[in-house]
MMTF fields as JSON, N, C-alpha, C and O atoms, coordinates in Angstrom:
{
  "mmtfVersion": "1.0.0",
  "mmtfProducer": "UNKNOWN",
  "numBonds": 451,
  "numAtoms": 452,
  "numGroups": 113,
  "numChains": 1,
  "numModels": 1,
  "chainsPerModel": [1],
  "groupsPerChain": [113],
  "chainIdList": ["A"],
  "bondAtomList": [4, 2, 8, 6, 12, 10, 16, 14, 20, 18, 24, 22, 28, 26, 32, 30, 36, 34, 40, 38, 44, 42, 48, 46, 52, 50, 56, 54, 60, 58, 64, 62, 68, 66, 72, 70, 76, 74, 80, 78, 84, 82, 88, 86, 92, 90, 96, 94, 100, 98, 104, 102, 108, 106, 112, 110, 116, 114, 120, 118, 124, 122, 128, 126, 132, 130, 136, 134, 140, 138, 144, 142, 148, 146, 152, 150, 156, 154, 160, 158, 164, 162, 168, 166, 172, 170, 176, 174, 180, 178, 184, 182, 188, 186, 192, 190, 196, 194, 200, 198, 204, 202, 208, 206, 212, 210, 216, 214, 220, 218, 224, 222, 228, 226, 232, 230, 236, 234, 240, 238, 244, 242, 248, 246, 252, 250, 256, 254, 260, 258, 264, 262, 268, 266, 272, 270, 276, 274, 280, 278, 284, 282, 288, 286, 292, 290, 296, 294, 300, 298, 304, 302, 308, 306, 312, 310, 316, 314, 320, 318, 324, 322, 328, 326, 332, 330, 336, 334, 340, 338, 344, 342, 348, 346, 352, 350, 356, 354, 360, 358, 364, 362, 368, 366, 372, 370, 376, 374, 380, 378, 384, 382, 388, 386, 392, 390, 396, 394, 400, 398, 404, 402, 408, 406, 412, 410, 416, 414, 420, 418, 424, 422, 428, 426, 432, 430, 436, 434, 440, 438, 444, 442, 448, 446],
  "bondOrderList": [1, 1, 1, 1, 1, 1, 1, 1, 1, 1, 1, 1, 1, 1, 1, 1, 1, 1, 1, 1, 1, 1, 1, 1, 1, 1, 1, 1, 1, 1, 1, 1, 1, 1, 1, 1, 1, 1, 1, 1, 1, 1, 1, 1, 1, 1, 1, 1, 1, 1, 1, 1, 1, 1, 1, 1, 1, 1, 1, 1, 1, 1, 1, 1, 1, 1, 1, 1, 1, 1, 1, 1, 1, 1, 1, 1, 1, 1, 1, 1, 1, 1, 1, 1, 1, 1, 1, 1, 1, 1, 1, 1, 1, 1, 1, 1, 1, 1, 1, 1, 1, 1, 1, 1, 1, 1, 1, 1, 1, 1, 1, 1],
  "groupList": [{"groupName": "MET", "atomNameList": ["N", "CA", "C", "O"], "elementList": ["N", "C", "C", "O"], "formalChargeList": [0, 0, 0, 0], "bondAtomList": [1, 0, 2, 1, 3, 2], "bondOrderList": [1, 1, 2], "singleLetterCode": "M", "chemCompType": "L-PEPTIDE LINKING"}, {"groupName": "GLU", "atomNameList": ["N", "CA", "C", "O"], "elementList": ["N", "C", "C", "O"], "formalChargeList": [0, 0, 0, 0], "bondAtomList": [1, 0, 2, 1, 3, 2], "bondOrderList": [1, 1, 2], "singleLetterCode": "E", "chemCompType": "L-PEPTIDE LINKING"}, {"groupName": "LYS", "atomNameList": ["N", "CA", "C", "O"], "elementList": ["N", "C", "C", "O"], "formalChargeList": [0, 0, 0, 0], "bondAtomList": [1, 0, 2, 1, 3, 2], "bondOrderList": [1, 1, 2], "singleLetterCode": "K", "chemCompType": "L-PEPTIDE LINKING"}, {"groupName": "THR", "atomNameList": ["N", "CA", "C", "O"], "elementList": ["N", "C", "C", "O"], "formalChargeList": [0, 0, 0, 0], "bondAtomList": [1, 0, 2, 1, 3, 2], "bondOrderList": [1, 1, 2], "singleLetterCode": "T", "chemCompType": "L-PEPTIDE LINKING"}, {"groupName": "ILE", "atomNameList": ["N", "CA", "C", "O"], "elementList": ["N", "C", "C", "O"], "formalChargeList": [0, 0, 0, 0], "bondAtomList": [1, 0, 2, 1, 3, 2], "bondOrderList": [1, 1, 2], "singleLetterCode": "I", "chemCompType": "L-PEPTIDE LINKING"}, {"groupName": "PHE", "atomNameList": ["N", "CA", "C", "O"], "elementList": ["N", "C", "C", "O"], "formalChargeList": [0, 0, 0, 0], "bondAtomList": [1, 0, 2, 1, 3, 2], "bondOrderList": [1, 1, 2], "singleLetterCode": "F", "chemCompType": "L-PEPTIDE LINKING"}, {"groupName": "ALA", "atomNameList": ["N", "CA", "C", "O"], "elementList": ["N", "C", "C", "O"], "formalChargeList": [0, 0, 0, 0], "bondAtomList": [1, 0, 2, 1, 3, 2], "bondOrderList": [1, 1, 2], "singleLetterCode": "A", "chemCompType": "L-PEPTIDE LINKING"}, {"groupName": "ARG", "atomNameList": ["N", "CA", "C", "O"], "elementList": ["N", "C", "C", "O"], "formalChargeList": [0, 0, 0, 0], "bondAtomList": [1, 0, 2, 1, 3, 2], "bondOrderList": [1, 1, 2], "singleLetterCode": "R", "chemCompType": "L-PEPTIDE LINKING"}, {"groupName": "ASP", "atomNameList": ["N", "CA", "C", "O"], "elementList": ["N", "C", "C", "O"], "formalChargeList": [0, 0, 0, 0], "bondAtomList": [1, 0, 2, 1, 3, 2], "bondOrderList": [1, 1, 2], "singleLetterCode": "D", "chemCompType": "L-PEPTIDE LINKING"}, {"groupName": "LEU", "atomNameList": ["N", "CA", "C", "O"], "elementList": ["N", "C", "C", "O"], "formalChargeList": [0, 0, 0, 0], "bondAtomList": [1, 0, 2, 1, 3, 2], "bondOrderList": [1, 1, 2], "singleLetterCode": "L", "chemCompType": "L-PEPTIDE LINKING"}, {"groupName": "PRO", "atomNameList": ["N", "CA", "C", "O"], "elementList": ["N", "C", "C", "O"], "formalChargeList": [0, 0, 0, 0], "bondAtomList": [1, 0, 2, 1, 3, 2], "bondOrderList": [1, 1, 2], "singleLetterCode": "P", "chemCompType": "L-PEPTIDE LINKING"}, {"groupName": "VAL", "atomNameList": ["N", "CA", "C", "O"], "elementList": ["N", "C", "C", "O"], "formalChargeList": [0, 0, 0, 0], "bondAtomList": [1, 0, 2, 1, 3, 2], "bondOrderList": [1, 1, 2], "singleLetterCode": "V", "chemCompType": "L-PEPTIDE LINKING"}, {"groupName": "CYS", "atomNameList": ["N", "CA", "C", "O"], "elementList": ["N", "C", "C", "O"], "formalChargeList": [0, 0, 0, 0], "bondAtomList": [1, 0, 2, 1, 3, 2], "bondOrderList": [1, 1, 2], "singleLetterCode": "C", "chemCompType": "L-PEPTIDE LINKING"}, {"groupName": "GLN", "atomNameList": ["N", "CA", "C", "O"], "elementList": ["N", "C", "C", "O"], "formalChargeList": [0, 0, 0, 0], "bondAtomList": [1, 0, 2, 1, 3, 2], "bondOrderList": [1, 1, 2], "singleLetterCode": "Q", "chemCompType": "L-PEPTIDE LINKING"}, {"groupName": "SER", "atomNameList": ["N", "CA", "C", "O"], "elementList": ["N", "C", "C", "O"], "formalChargeList": [0, 0, 0, 0], "bondAtomList": [1, 0, 2, 1, 3, 2], "bondOrderList": [1, 1, 2], "singleLetterCode": "S", "chemCompType": "L-PEPTIDE LINKING"}, {"groupName": "HIS", "atomNameList": ["N", "CA", "C", "O"], "elementList": ["N", "C", "C", "O"], "formalChargeList": [0, 0, 0, 0], "bondAtomList": [1, 0, 2, 1, 3, 2], "bondOrderList": [1, 1, 2], "singleLetterCode": "H", "chemCompType": "L-PEPTIDE LINKING"}, {"groupName": "TYR", "atomNameList": ["N", "CA", "C", "O"], "elementList": ["N", "C", "C", "O"], "formalChargeList": [0, 0, 0, 0], "bondAtomList": [1, 0, 2, 1, 3, 2], "bondOrderList": [1, 1, 2], "singleLetterCode": "Y", "chemCompType": "L-PEPTIDE LINKING"}, {"groupName": "GLY", "atomNameList": ["N", "CA", "C", "O"], "elementList": ["N", "C", "C", "O"], "formalChargeList": [0, 0, 0, 0], "bondAtomList": [1, 0, 2, 1, 3, 2], "bondOrderList": [1, 1, 2], "singleLetterCode": "G", "chemCompType": "PEPTIDE LINKING"}, {"groupName": "ASN", "atomNameList": ["N", "CA", "C", "O"], "elementList": ["N", "C", "C", "O"], "formalChargeList": [0, 0, 0, 0], "bondAtomList": [1, 0, 2, 1, 3, 2], "bondOrderList": [1, 1, 2], "singleLetterCode": "N", "chemCompType": "L-PEPTIDE LINKING"}],
  "groupTypeList": [0, 1, 2, 3, 4, 5, 6, 7, 4, 4, 8, 7, 1, 9, 10, 6, 1, 4, 11, 5, 1, 8, 1, 8, 4, 4, 12, 4, 2, 8, 2, 5, 10, 13, 6, 14, 11, 15, 4, 9, 9, 4, 6, 2, 2, 2, 4, 10, 14, 9, 13, 13, 9, 1, 1, 8, 8, 16, 10, 4, 4, 11, 2, 4, 11, 8, 7, 6, 2, 15, 9, 6, 7, 1, 5, 17, 11, 1, 8, 18, 16, 7, 5, 9, 3, 18, 12, 17, 3, 2, 6, 17, 13, 14, 11, 5, 15, 9, 15, 5, 15, 9, 4, 17, 17, 2, 11, 14, 17, 14, 2, 17, 17],
  "groupIdList": [1, 2, 3, 4, 5, 6, 7, 8, 9, 10, 11, 12, 13, 14, 15, 16, 17, 18, 19, 20, 21, 22, 23, 24, 25, 26, 27, 28, 29, 30, 31, 32, 33, 34, 35, 36, 37, 38, 39, 40, 41, 42, 43, 44, 45, 46, 47, 48, 49, 50, 51, 52, 53, 54, 55, 56, 57, 58, 59, 60, 61, 62, 63, 64, 65, 66, 67, 68, 69, 70, 71, 72, 73, 74, 75, 76, 77, 78, 79, 80, 81, 82, 83, 84, 85, 86, 87, 88, 89, 90, 91, 92, 93, 94, 95, 96, 97, 98, 99, 100, 101, 102, 103, 104, 105, 106, 107, 108, 109, 110, 111, 112, 113],
  "secStructList": [7, 7, 7, 7, 2, 2, 2, 2, 2, 2, 6, 6, 1, 1, 7, 7, 7, 3, 3, 3, 3, 7, 1, 1, 3, 3, 3, 3, 3, 7, 1, 1, 7, 1, 3, 3, 3, 3, 3, 3, 3, 3, 3, 1, 1, 7, 7, 7, 1, 4, 4, 4, 7, 7, 4, 4, 4, 2, 2, 2, 2, 2, 2, 2, 2, 2, 2, 2, 2, 2, 2, 2, 2, 2, 6, 6, 7, 6, 6, 1, 3, 3, 3, 3, 7, 7, 7, 1, 4, 4, 4, 6, 7, 7, 1, 7, 1, 7, 3, 3, 3, 3, 3, 3, 3, 3, 3, 6, 6, 7, 1, 7, 7],
  "xCoordList": [22.439, 21.486, 20.619, 21.128, 19.331, 18.392, 18.47, 18.646, 18.337, 18.368, 17.12, 16.032, 17.299, 16.144, 15.408, 15.943, 14.211, 13.449, 14.193, 14.14, 14.897, 15.631, 16.843, 17.145, 17.534, 18.654, 18.157, 18.833, 16.999, 16.432, 16.027, 16.133, 15.563, 15.246, 16.534, 16.605, 17.553, 18.841, 19.419, 19.975, 19.286, 19.802, 18.856, 19.115, 17.765, 16.782, 16.069, 15.623, 15.967, 15.206, 13.727, 12.877, 13.425, 12.046, 11.861, 12.794, 10.675, 10.436, 10.192, 9.734, 10.506, 10.228, 10.203, 10.821, 9.487, 9.457, 10.605, 10.485, 11.703, 12.915, 12.804, 12.491, 13.067, 13.034, 14.43, 14.625, 15.405, 16.808, 17.691, 17.314, 18.876, 19.839, 21.237, 21.444, 22.192, 23.598, 24.361, 23.753, 25.659, 26.458, 26.243, 26.554, 25.715, 25.57, 24.144, 23.91, 23.191, 21.802, 20.825, 21.12, 19.656, 18.546, 17.316, 17.119, 16.495, 15.292, 14.1, 14.079, 13.118, 11.954, 10.676, 10.663, 9.603, 8.293, 7.853, 7.99, 7.326, 6.838, 5.637, 4.75, 5.621, 4.534, 3.214, 2.137, 3.305, 2.125, 2.249, 2.494, 2.08, 2.343, 1.402, 0.216, 1.973, 1.209, 0.759, 0.025, 1.202, 0.843, 0.979, 1.416, 0.598, 0.672, 2.1, 2.314, 3.078, 4.482, 5.078, 5.095, 5.556, 6.203, 7.321, 7.09, 8.535, 9.706, 10.648, 10.87, 11.193, 12.179, 13.558, 13.799, 14.459, 15.834, 16.685, 16.78, 17.293, 17.908, 19.404, 19.832, 20.194, 21.622, 21.829, 21.207, 22.685, 22.967, 23.842, 23.74, 24.692, 25.511, 24.589, 23.702, 24.787, 23.94, 24.334, 25.288, 23.578, 23.725, 22.379, 21.374, 22.314, 21.016, 20.166, 18.959, 20.782, 20.032, 21.0, 22.214, 20.481, 21.295, 22.289, 23.387, 21.927, 22.809, 24.066, 25.083, 24.019, 25.181, 26.028, 27.02, 25.63, 26.366, 27.771, 27.938, 28.757, 30.135, 30.61, 30.019, 31.669, 32.166, 32.43, 32.187, 32.918, 33.17, 31.887, 31.935, 30.742, 29.454, 28.822, 27.826, 29.377, 28.765, 28.519, 27.489, 29.419, 29.134, 27.834, 27.183, 27.459, 26.195, 25.015, 24.056, 25.093, 24.019, 23.917, 22.819, 25.053, 25.053, 24.391, 23.606, 24.699, 24.115, 22.604, 21.852, 22.167, 20.733, 19.997, 18.939, 20.544, 19.899, 19.839, 18.811, 20.925, 20.943, 19.925, 19.225, 19.84, 18.879, 17.454, 16.57, 17.21, 15.869, 15.424, 14.272, 16.326, 15.999, 15.615, 14.633, 16.399, 16.115, 14.78, 13.995, 14.535, 13.285, 12.078, 11.027, 12.217, 11.114, 10.749, 9.572, 11.762, 11.515, 10.905, 9.932, 11.48, 11.003, 9.539, 8.793, 9.13, 7.769, 6.837, 5.698, 7.322, 6.476, 6.088, 5.038, 6.921, 6.591, 7.713, 7.84, 8.522, 9.694, 9.365, 10.243, 8.121, 7.746, 6.676, 5.954, 6.583, 5.512, 5.888, 5.245, 6.926, 7.292, 7.953, 8.423, 7.971, 8.716, 9.811, 9.671, 10.905, 12.037, 12.487, 12.958, 12.342, 12.595, 13.122, 13.004, 13.707, 14.112, 13.711, 13.724, 13.363, 13.05, 14.281, 14.996, 14.518, 15.696, 15.264, 15.024, 15.171, 14.767, 13.293, 12.483, 12.951, 11.567, 10.604, 9.466, 11.034, 10.149, 9.828, 8.839, 10.657, 10.415, 9.696, 9.437, 9.369, 8.632, 9.474, 8.955, 10.762, 11.588, 11.226, 11.239, 10.904, 10.552, 11.52, 11.595, 12.264, 13.274, 14.623, 14.846, 15.511, 16.786, 17.85, 18.815, 17.615, 18.492, 18.259, 17.139, 19.302, 19.156, 18.392, 18.771, 17.308, 16.499, 15.783, 15.555, 15.439, 14.738, 13.45, 13.37, 12.447, 11.165, 11.06, 11.259, 10.752, 10.384, 8.882, 8.418, 8.125, 6.667, 6.121, 6.378, 5.373, 4.854, 3.58, 3.13, 3.016, 1.767, 0.586, 0.644, -0.478, -1.7, -1.51, -1.073, -1.842, -1.741, -2.865, -4.015, -2.536, -3.536, -4.664, -4.423, -5.88, -7.046, -7.43, -8.362, -6.734, -7.068, -7.633, -7.512, -8.243, -8.785, -7.805, -7.952, -6.806, -5.831, -4.56, -4.466, -3.58, -2.318, -1.217, -0.07],
  "yCoordList": [7.515, 6.497, 6.999, 7.533, 6.824, 7.277, 6.389, 5.175, 7.009, 6.279, 5.419, 5.797, 4.255, 3.423, 4.04, 4.908, 3.598, 4.067, 3.746, 4.517, 2.595, 2.234, 3.138, 3.502, 3.5, 4.428, 5.776, 6.43, 6.181, 7.454, 7.383, 8.376, 6.21, 6.033, 6.049, 6.71, 5.323, 5.288, 6.693, 7.041, 7.494, 8.865, 9.868, 11.071, 9.369, 10.187, 11.191, 12.243, 10.859, 11.701, 11.321, 12.112, 10.131, 9.665, 9.137, 8.578, 9.303, 8.794, 7.287, 6.719, 6.665, 5.245, 4.971, 5.689, 3.933, 3.533, 2.548, 1.355, 3.066, 2.268, 1.496, 2.065, 0.177, -0.646, -1.092, -1.562, -0.941, -1.23, -0.598, -0.505, -0.167, 0.356, 0.265, 0.519, -0.1, 0.001, 0.447, 0.935, 0.29, 0.797, 0.027, 0.547, -1.212, -2.046, -2.283, -2.51, -2.233, -2.557, -1.583, -0.938, -1.507, -0.756, -1.649, -2.312, -1.667, -2.489, -1.568, -0.778, -1.69, -0.801, -1.617, -2.718, -1.05, -1.666, -1.41, -0.299, -2.446, -2.306, -1.372, -1.478, -0.472, 0.511, -0.146, 0.36, -1.271, -2.01, -3.453, -4.345, -3.695, -5.022, -6.111, -5.881, -7.29, -8.459, -9.301, -10.276, -8.92, -9.629, -8.65, -7.513, -9.108, -8.207, -7.775, -6.691, -8.599, -8.22, -8.343, -9.432, -7.256, -7.257, -6.226, -5.02, -6.732, -5.88, -6.113, -7.25, -5.035, -5.114, -4.935, -3.972, -5.864, -5.797, -5.477, -6.288, -4.316, -3.747, -3.539, -2.972, -4.011, -3.738, -2.268, -1.75, -1.596, -0.195, -0.099, 0.864, -1.086, -1.11, -1.372, -2.222, -0.657, -0.817, -2.094, -2.113, -3.149, -4.431, -4.672, -4.764, -4.776, -4.881, -6.085, -5.946, -7.26, -8.446, -9.486, -9.281, -10.578, -11.664, -12.167, -12.595, -12.123, -12.596, -11.742, -12.233, -10.5, -9.625, -9.61, -8.886, -10.405, -10.49, -11.041, -12.022, -10.411, -10.879, -11.408, -11.113, -12.183, -12.824, -11.815, -12.111, -10.645, -9.608, -9.125, -8.533, -9.377, -8.941, -9.96, -9.649, -11.155, -12.205, -11.786, -12.158, -11.028, -10.61, -9.805, -9.856, -9.078, -8.328, -9.302, -9.067, -10.391, -11.389, -12.054, -12.263, -12.381, -12.972, -12.013, -12.441, -10.736, -9.721, -9.626, -9.511, -9.674, -9.594, -10.793, -10.637, -11.985, -13.199, -13.157, -13.487, -12.755, -12.659, -11.641, -11.893, -10.497, -9.462, -9.943, -9.611, -10.723, -11.271, -12.135, -12.058, -12.948, -13.781, -12.915, -13.195, -11.858, -10.964, -10.232, -10.113, -9.751, -9.026, -9.951, -9.549, -11.181, -12.145, -12.353, -12.4, -12.475, -12.635, -11.356, -11.408, -10.219, -8.935, -8.672, -8.116, -9.072, -8.824, -10.019, -10.02, -11.033, -12.141, -13.135, -13.771, -13.279, -14.227, -15.257, -15.826, -15.489, -16.349, -17.773, -18.48, -18.2, -19.537, -19.464, -20.432, -18.304, -18.112, -17.016, -15.967, -17.253, -16.23, -16.834, -17.972, -16.028, -16.336, -15.294, -14.16, -15.702, -14.807, -15.01, -16.089, -13.97, -14.191, -12.954, -11.829, -13.209, -12.146, -12.56, -13.744, -11.597, -11.859, -11.515, -10.56, -12.297, -12.084, -12.038, -13.072, -10.826, -10.627, -10.308, -10.681, -9.618, -9.188, -10.365, -10.273, -11.458, -12.623, -13.26, -13.983, -12.997, -13.503, -12.479, -12.732, -11.323, -10.315, -9.191, -8.35, -9.156, -8.062, -6.77, -6.701, -5.75, -4.461, -3.355, -2.328, -3.554, -2.589, -3.301, -4.289, -2.798, -3.455, -2.918, -2.259, -3.236, -2.93, -4.075, -4.259, -4.848, -6.074, -5.844, -5.02, -6.595, -6.529, -7.855, -8.609, -8.118, -9.329, -8.937, -7.886, -9.796, -9.598, -10.575, -11.777, -10.069, -10.894, -10.708, -9.622, -11.761, -11.697, -12.721, -13.916, -12.271, -13.211, -12.724, -11.596, -13.622, -13.293, -13.459, -14.214, -12.76, -12.859, -12.214, -11.068, -12.962, -12.468, -11.482, -11.739, -10.351, -9.333, -9.898, -10.569, -9.625, -10.082, -11.527, -12.029, -12.216, -13.616, -13.762, -12.86, -14.894, -15.168, -15.975, -16.071, -16.552, -17.395, -16.658, -15.451, -17.362, -16.751, -17.433, -17.034],
  "zCoordList": [76.308, 76.691, 77.846, 78.831, 77.713, 78.733, 79.973, 79.872, 81.139, 82.398, 82.543, 82.109, 83.161, 83.484, 84.671, 85.36, 84.896, 86.057, 87.347, 88.305, 87.376, 88.59, 88.803, 89.94, 87.737, 87.862, 88.375, 89.17, 87.927, 88.39, 89.862, 90.583, 90.312, 91.735, 92.549, 93.585, 92.087, 92.778, 92.916, 93.958, 91.867, 91.867, 92.53, 92.521, 93.104, 93.824, 92.925, 93.384, 91.65, 90.723, 90.743, 90.335, 91.209, 91.352, 92.763, 93.338, 93.331, 94.681, 94.672, 93.68, 95.786, 95.976, 97.472, 98.258, 97.851, 99.254, 99.483, 99.203, 99.989, 100.19, 101.499, 102.544, 101.426, 102.634, 103.059, 104.18, 102.153, 102.48, 101.415, 100.247, 101.842, 100.883, 101.473, 102.66, 100.627, 100.984, 99.74, 98.788, 99.734, 98.607, 97.304, 96.233, 97.37, 96.174, 95.704, 94.517, 96.628, 96.268, 96.919, 97.925, 96.303, 96.88, 96.766, 95.747, 97.802, 97.835, 98.072, 99.015, 97.196, 97.262, 97.153, 96.602, 97.691, 97.49, 96.052, 95.539, 95.413, 94.041, 94.039, 94.886, 93.093, 92.995, 92.578, 92.891, 91.874, 91.428, 91.893, 91.082, 93.203, 93.77, 93.248, 93.012, 93.081, 92.66, 93.855, 93.695, 95.043, 96.266, 97.429, 97.248, 98.633, 99.783, 100.078, 100.621, 99.733, 99.824, 98.423, 97.851, 97.882, 96.563, 96.62, 96.522, 96.779, 96.934, 95.759, 95.344, 95.234, 94.171, 94.789, 95.516, 94.499, 94.967, 93.743, 92.822, 93.732, 92.534, 92.744, 93.749, 91.77, 91.794, 91.464, 90.536, 92.203, 91.879, 90.629, 89.869, 90.42, 89.211, 88.026, 88.109, 86.934, 85.747, 85.004, 84.227, 85.263, 84.582, 83.919, 84.623, 82.603, 81.927, 82.353, 82.549, 82.498, 82.926, 83.449, 83.424, 83.911, 84.441, 83.396, 83.75, 82.141, 81.066, 80.919, 80.429, 81.325, 81.216, 82.486, 82.575, 83.453, 84.71, 84.451, 83.726, 85.041, 84.911, 86.256, 87.294, 86.227, 87.442, 88.561, 89.731, 88.215, 89.226, 89.901, 90.979, 89.266, 89.803, 90.757, 91.409, 90.848, 91.668, 93.116, 93.677, 93.744, 95.129, 95.261, 96.305, 94.235, 94.272, 94.349, 95.084, 93.587, 93.594, 94.963, 95.478, 95.544, 96.883, 97.869, 98.715, 97.768, 98.646, 98.448, 99.416, 97.203, 96.898, 97.475, 98.086, 97.289, 97.808, 99.334, 99.925, 99.963, 101.42, 101.919, 102.899, 101.252, 101.66, 101.444, 102.233, 100.388, 100.142, 101.323, 101.751, 101.845, 103.011, 104.208, 104.896, 104.453, 105.58, 105.394, 106.335, 104.187, 103.934, 104.026, 104.525, 103.553, 103.662, 105.133, 105.491, 105.969, 107.413, 107.99, 108.743, 107.634, 108.156, 107.801, 108.607, 106.593, 106.137, 106.369, 105.902, 107.091, 107.525, 106.444, 106.538, 105.414, 104.342, 104.13, 103.046, 105.172, 104.99, 104.542, 104.048, 104.708, 104.226, 103.133, 102.892, 102.477, 101.491, 100.498, 100.459, 99.695, 98.713, 97.485, 97.494, 96.427, 95.204, 95.076, 95.532, 94.445, 94.237, 92.802, 92.442, 91.975, 90.556, 89.853, 90.337, 88.69, 87.784, 86.379, 86.044, 85.575, 84.168, 83.343, 83.645, 82.308, 81.474, 80.009, 79.385, 79.476, 78.09, 77.953, 78.803, 76.883, 76.671, 76.554, 77.013, 75.956, 75.813, 77.154, 77.281, 78.148, 79.502, 80.363, 81.54, 79.79, 80.529, 81.104, 81.838, 80.788, 81.301, 80.581, 79.352, 81.369, 80.77, 81.167, 80.493, 82.258, 82.682, 82.614, 83.313, 81.777, 81.564, 82.516, 82.128, 83.771, 84.897, 85.875, 86.352, 86.18, 86.955, 88.252, 89.085, 88.397, 89.609, 89.811, 88.866, 91.046, 91.428, 92.141, 92.777, 92.024, 92.691, 93.854, 93.677, 95.033, 96.165, 96.314, 96.66, 96.054, 96.026, 96.998, 96.849, 97.987, 98.97, 99.617, 99.413, 100.409, 101.083, 100.161, 99.19, 100.46, 99.685, 98.316, 98.211, 97.276, 95.909, 95.661, 96.018, 95.05, 94.768, 93.92, 92.916, 94.325, 93.589, 93.846, 93.218, 94.757, 95.03, 96.436, 97.265, 96.69, 98.003, 98.854, 100.072, 98.191, 98.892, 99.202, 98.974, 99.717, 100.067, 99.494, 99.699]
}
């Protein structure tokens, strides 16, 4: 099975702008941001999507949510962000490695925030 782009970033085969990392998660700036702040919070464990999450994986989700709060504050969008994951191709998932988007601030191409 071919590695996902996120697995290749985790393994340092591809470059990324890392803003946080520990033993369970890595957080990077999105290469094609949809807003002034667009950070991907990625589980290091290969979980294809939220639907494949198992009970033993719940601590990873708690860690991701907690880190999202810290990053929102760090990047100045704690009262102006979305936090989401896509589940399945019909929902827009294109990389089948569990990750969440923290999107905040001014939306790219818009005049508002």
